[in-house]
C-alpha angles and dihedrals in degrees: 000000000000092000091049091051092048091049090050092051093047091049091048091049090053091048091051091053091046091055097040115021091175096055116131121232090255091052090048092051093048093048091045090055090049091051092050091048093050091048092052096044105030103018096238115151121219093266092054090049087068098032091064102027088242095181090059103045132081127257089249092056091047090056091052092060122090107221125210088249091068093038090057092048090051094051093049089050100049103028121072124237089247092054093049092049093048094049092046092053107070094201095049088051089053092051092049096049100024096139091059095050093068095193143084116273134183131184136210113192118174089201088060115225121245092244094059144024133228095259091053092048092050092049091049090049092051091051091046091054091049089055096043121036090181122038142147123255126205130183109249097236109024129096142186090066093293116157095003117141141153116248123208112192091199085075089067130068092234142000088254090059090050091051093047089051092051095048093047094049098044103049094167094049136267144219119229117206136190108251115265113234103210123205119268092250092061096037092055091069093058117348096193095064135048101246112213145188122231118205123179117211123201126199107217126210091252091058097255121130121219133188115230138188101351121191138189111225121205131184125229135204116354095335117129092201132061101218118129087227085065094046099273130147127244118215117191117225128208101238094212099049104023091231123136116244111174140005136202141152133227090279090060091248112151122224135198095176133027109264093225106035100025091224115151113258097192128081093008116148113228109228118250091359096166090053091056092051092047092050095054094043090052091049092047091052088063094046103056092153085078113061094182120029136165119224119199109202136186125201118225134170086269094054136258121344135179118260097176142339124227128195091186104038119180107237094235092171087081091056092049095050097034086219126121121248098185097113092048092047093050090051090048092051090058089059097051 
């Protein structure tokens, strides 16, 4: 318990400095105490303290929010251990939903999976690099955009040097993926990143599947990913119309236009929206071990494809709208 508390305080301290680099020690201490209080009483972590401007909102509004603490408890309750393991392991997710990925994928796992051996994995990696001189690499078990980078084998003297570099940097394993070529509509918002849509599906007690709290995620600056943890913007989508309704980043800053491209983020109609909803509902119907699952999708000239699968998705819609969804979630839970 002491270690957990210390880790929480250290993380909160870092978040305070990230949000206000000019803060005095007294200001840091006061804000730190406020963060600890709101964690104890309302279950907000230090990131959420800034997501929702907790120090500036009323008690009533705090109670309307649905913190990550309760989201995590819900996912552990309704999603099986198998489903959580599969969604956490990027390669296992790929194998399960391969037809919807629509791209070439290769894995390097130092633990060596039962279905393959190290020599086979190395041979597959060599062949993958021969087919794709540029590709994206993701750690097998990390999320929030951490550790993701684009590799260009032309930057190395040989393919062997590129492989040695990959293996030495990703000690816990990685998945290498053919680069997604997103459609022009999505690329226009931020060409340097693959801009994605996240849709949560929920399997209800009566067997129906519903889509909830969808968001459009867009990168900013030089980032090649669209995660808020990497500086991206969340844009809430009306699930019935596919039109965007509100946008914010991890600092709780609201946006009407993209800060780099100046494109409007509000009242945009997501292309082929009904197709995206149908895809994730069809996939969810074949993955009933997971009652609530987050699907990250990209849109290409060939249609929608899976980027990643999440068995514990952060409900980023709430960040984008800055409006609590707790009442709606509690009503939804009664129907699962």
